[in-house]
Phi, psi and omega in degrees: 000145176284116184286161180305143183260124177293137183275333186092159182251125181306318182295323179286326180291325185292089184221164182277084176257168176289316186219138164237141177257126185248119186236110170275143182212155177202122173057037182222064181296319181292314181296319179299320178300318179294317179299315179293325178297321176298319178294321182296339181266003181282139176236170175085355177229078186295141171074015178296149180261164179223130171244127173246123177244121188254138176232033182294154178289328179248227178296148179297146183299329182288351177278347176297138184306321181293314178294319180298322178297320179291326173299314180295322178297318178297313179297322178299330179269018175071030173254111179296138180231127176249126181248124184224166171238144180232090181227147000288160180290136180235017178108162184297318183295318178297321179296318177297318180298319178298314179297318180299320180292340181282350186241147170234021180291160178294319179237144176233131178260113172278108185240123178290158185278011178230036181230127174260131177259129176288155178306136179093347184295316182294318179299320179295318179295317179295317177301317182295313184291328177290323179283324185276330178068023182264184184284328177203156168227156182207163173248114170296145187271142177272136169257099189292342176291349179258014185304324181270002181260088184271128185236079185301332180295333178278334182296334181293348178274000176276123179218120184282150170283137171255108188086193183285147175298146177244159179301143180221142173259105184254131181223155177303149179087001179252159176302327180298325180296327183286355177303332182298341182296336181289346182269358180282157171052233178244029184302317181295326177299319181288321177297317180298320179297321179293328181288330180051055181291143175291160181305133178088348182277154175214162180228145174258136181227163187280141183224163166259318173193162182226135179255142167099326187206092185228125178260117181256147159288112190301319181297322180286327175295315179296319179299331181270005177106350180055228178246025182295346178290358184302330180291342184263356183240148176299144184296338179270073185228169168224181176078017179292328178291324177298313182301314181295318183291324177298322179292319179292319177304317184292330183263320192229354181078164180198170184204151165271156182235130172245144358288151175272136176254019184255130183235124181283135181283349175059033174278158176301144181291149172260001176260087186265345179250103186234062185288336189226140168268114184301322183294329178295318179296314182295316180294323178299319178294317184289324187269358178283123180301136179271143179297145182290000000 
């Protein structure tokens, strides 16, 4: 029998580590197990922490034997893991804000519960953000079912940074906004193949936003407002990651990193009520002229 799983203590978890991985999840025990398995195989970043916050309708996803085993594997390898529940649900942004508050690490990786990381991916992201000194770096996720679907028109939105990333004000309707098209399907896989990078090499490229796997400098994310805008948006929203990244881009800059080691599990979404784009609300507030 699978014995009871210790949840961990928030006060003990809150420590000065280099990296914490923050995972929100709901109704995805199988996917969470795969995501945790990817983390358990990461090397080169000793002692990183993991927070899983569950909003499942029934039992928490981490109670499933497969997910619980991966939690134990992480702890066995000296990675502290904190397991929490955040109910009632108040929307994606509030959930992200809650996870961010659970960490005091220098860097926080916002990792979706349907993303598998290949070995070495976390180390590459940490290396990149330390060398680039920007607000965030990320891995766009590959959809491997699209491997044979080559879209050269989307590849043209790939543009490398020369030197360190600088702050950018990115808005809809601009060429910069269309950079996100390179993250669809398996486009990044094809772009990476065209680059033919030598082993161990990586490249930083310009982004508007990245979904699924984003490593933030926590202090710079907090300085940019974090996810505190959750109080201003209807709980049935999406695009909370876009809103946060646009704010960090404007203050501290950001970049995508190739090669990407992030693979989307391509499971059906559990966010079925998406009445509002959080970034639209936040940008409307920011771009509205204030009375003199």
